FIFI-423994 format. One record per residue (C-alpha): x, y, z. Coordinates in steps of 0.25 Angstrom, whole numbers, plus 5000, padded with zeros to 4 digits. Example, Ala and Ser with C-alpha at 12.3 -4.5 7.8 and 13.67 -1.06 7.14 Angstrom:
residues 2
504949825031;505549965029;
//
This chain:
residues 176
552656766124;552056836112;553356836105;553656686108;552256656102;552456736090;553856676088;553256536089;552156556079;553156616069;553956496071;552756396069;552356476057;553656476050;553856326053;552456296048;552756376035;554156306033;553456166035;552356196026;553356246015;554156116017;552856036015;552456116002;553956105997;554055955999;552655915995;552655845981;552055925970;551155815965;549855785973;548855665973;547855675961;548855735952;549355665939;550755605942;551855675934;552355565925;553855535923;554755435916;556055395922;557155285922;557055175933;558155125941;558154995932;558255085919;556855065915;555955185911;554855225920;553655305915;552655345926;551655385914;551555235910;551255185924;549755195923;549555055927;550055075941;550055155954;551455215955;552055255968;553155365965;554155355977;555155475977;556255435987;557755445990;558755345995;559255456004;557855476010;557655406023;556055416023;556155366008;556955246012;556155216025;554855216015;555555116005;555054986013;553655036012;553855055997;554454915996;553254856004;552254935995;552954885982;552854735987;551454755991;550954815978;551854775967;551054655962;549654715966;548654765956;547854895959;546554945953;546454935938;547654835938;548654945942;549954915948;550854985958;552355035957;553255115965;554255205958;555355255967;555955385963;557355405969;557655555973;559155535973;560555585970;561255455970;560755335962;561655235970;560955275983;559555265976;559855125971;560355075984;559155125991;558255055981;558954925984;559154935999;557654976000;557154855992;556454945982;556354835972;555454885961;555954945948;555355085948;556455165954;556855305948;558055385952;558055535952;559455585954;559155735956;558355705968;557155805969;557555885956;557355755948;556255745938;555255655945;555355715959;555155855952;553955805944;553355755957;553755875965;554555785975;555355855985;555555755996;555655605997;554955515999;553855565990;552755465984;551655475974;550655365970;550255375956;548955305951;548855235938;548155355932;549455435935;548855515947;549555535960;548655475970;549555485983;550755585986;551655545997;550755436003;551055366016;551255216013;549955176020;549155276011;549855225998;549555086002;548155116005;547955185992;548555065984;547854955992;546455015989;546854995974;547354855975;546554745967;547454625971;
//
């Protein structure tokens, strides 16, 4: 009996250690309250995007993949939030935008997912080296979906928020 209990405790400790290690590995390196790393990139429509120049808005960075079922399942929520907030004004006349960052290996799959999921805004960035790409590395993203809400002062205010938490945060700041 003592040997069974000892074996059971060993398995539980090892399992817990593995799970904790996975948590630490997949946890983004950026946390709430930190200054968001800035980047410049080319959008899907060919225009330039510079996060450093977005001090007039709340920016939701959404790291996702066309190959990722949880990402695709969440896309209707992003579409709904985009519709809800796209013409709204927040504190100090700020706006809101979603920036989708595709963690991909195939551009065609990414473009098709954008179209099929009705992600009908212009701020889509493609990262073809998946997690080894510049922007995911900058944010320490190792899994998708990963989300960061950045305030107009350039600080990360939410990391991987639930949709209800994100909307509650934004709703508190609405002026119209």
